[in-house]
C-alpha positions as CSV (number, residue, x, y, z in Angstrom):
1,M,113.0,118.5,127.6
2,G,116.8,118.9,128.3
3,S,116.5,120.3,131.5
4,K,118.3,119.2,134.4
5,T,115.5,119.5,137.0
6,P,114.3,116.2,138.4
7,S,111.3,114.4,136.7
8,W,108.0,113.9,138.7
9,F,108.8,110.2,138.8
10,D,112.1,111.2,140.4
11,Q,110.7,113.4,142.8
12,R,108.0,110.8,143.8
13,G,110.5,108.2,144.6
14,T,112.4,110.6,146.8
15,Y,109.2,111.6,148.6
16,N,108.3,108.0,149.3
17,S,111.7,107.0,150.7
18,A,111.6,110.0,152.9
19,G,108.0,109.2,153.9
20,N,108.9,105.6,155.1
21,D,111.5,107.1,157.5
22,H,109.0,109.7,158.8
23,D,106.4,106.7,159.3
24,E,108.9,104.8,161.2
25,M,109.6,107.8,163.4
26,L,106.1,108.1,164.2
27,T,105.4,104.5,165.0
28,A,108.5,104.9,167.4
29,K,106.8,107.9,169.3
30,V,103.5,106.4,169.4
31,G,105.0,103.4,171.5
32,H,103.0,100.4,170.3
33,G,104.6,98.4,173.0
34,S,102.7,100.2,175.8
35,G,99.2,98.6,176.0
36,S,97.8,100.8,179.1
37,K,97.0,103.7,177.0
38,M,95.4,101.5,174.3
39,V,93.2,99.8,176.9
40,E,92.0,103.1,178.2
41,V,91.1,104.3,174.6
42,K,89.2,101.0,173.9
43,A,87.3,101.3,177.1
44,A,86.3,104.9,176.0
45,A,85.4,103.7,172.5
46,S,83.2,100.8,173.9
47,A,81.5,103.1,176.3
48,G,80.7,105.4,173.5
49,F,79.5,102.6,171.1
50,G,77.1,101.3,173.9
51,K,75.5,104.8,174.0
52,A,75.3,105.1,170.2
53,K,73.6,101.9,170.0
54,A,71.1,102.7,172.6
55,A,70.5,106.0,170.9
56,A,70.1,104.3,167.5
57,T,67.7,101.7,168.9
58,V,65.4,104.3,170.4
59,G,65.4,106.0,167.0
60,A,64.5,103.1,165.2
61,H,61.5,102.3,167.5
62,K,60.3,105.9,166.9
63,V,60.6,105.5,163.2
64,K,58.7,102.1,163.2
65,S,55.9,103.4,165.5
66,G,55.6,106.7,163.5
67,T,55.4,104.8,160.2
68,S,52.8,102.5,161.6
69,I,50.7,105.3,162.7
70,G,51.2,107.2,159.4
71,I,50.1,104.1,157.4
72,K,47.0,103.6,159.5
73,W,46.0,107.2,159.1
74,V,46.3,106.9,155.2
75,K,44.2,103.8,155.2
76,N,41.6,105.5,157.3
77,Q,41.4,108.4,154.9
78,Y,41.2,105.9,151.9
79,Q,38.4,104.2,153.4
80,K,36.5,107.3,154.2
81,R,36.8,108.4,150.6
82,V,35.7,105.1,149.2
83,S,32.5,104.6,151.4
84,K,31.2,108.0,150.4
């Protein structure tokens, strides 16, 4: 226990302080001040969202109609069995 190596806690503290500097450098590189790139990204994401929403709506309608047809088929099969 008398070793001179840094403890886990000491290593963690050093990592966090270095990590904050790294985060600040990344923020400076990204350039949060320039809005034109962000506008383009938001427009692309919005278009993608619209397509995904349309596909989900079509899929939901297919599931609903398929379930309805399946329930009617089961009811018909039950009625055939009961009426015999």
